[in-house]
N, C-alpha and C positions, 0 to 999 in steps of 0.2 A: 759306370763305364765311360771312358773318355770319348769325346766326340772328335778329338784331334786325330786327323789321319795324315800319314805321310804320303806325299804324292808318289814317291818311289818306295814301295814297301821294303825293298832290299836295303834301304838306308837306315832301318831301325837299329841295327847293330852299331853303325857309325854314330848315330845320334845318342844312343845309350852311352857309348864310350865318351863322347863329347860332354855329355851331362855329368858323368863321373869325374872327368878332368876338371870341369868348372867347379863342381862341389868341393873337390880336393883343394883347388886354388883359394876358395873362400873359407876353408876350414870347416865344412859341413860333412859330417859322417853319413854319406849316402850309401845305402845297401842295395843290392839287386832285388828287384821285385817291389813290394809295397813299401812306401815310405810316408804313410799317412800320419806318422807321429812327428813329422817336421812342423816347426812353427811357420807361420806365414812369412816372417822375416827371413828364415832360412831358405824357404822355397823361393822367395823373391830374390834373395842374393844369388842363388844359383842361376835363375833365369836372367837376371841382370848381367851376370858374368858371361853367360853364353852370348847375350846380345852384344856386349862390349867386344868380345872376341870376334864375332861375325862382322861387326862394323870395322874393327881394326884390319881384318883380313881383306875386306872390300876396299878400304882406303889404300892398302898396300898394293892391291892389284890395279887400281886406277892410276896410281903414280907412274 
């Protein structure tokens, strides 16, 4: 069971959509639900893409 908790529970759907978009951008076939068959490299590339997009969004807002 994941210990990661969203501060705003209603944001789960948006975060899931964001994760799917990031996976698509890096070419990882992510499915709804359990994805325990992903390699560490695939999971890391999804997370890295998500962070990259969040940083880009922040930088655009600050300008």
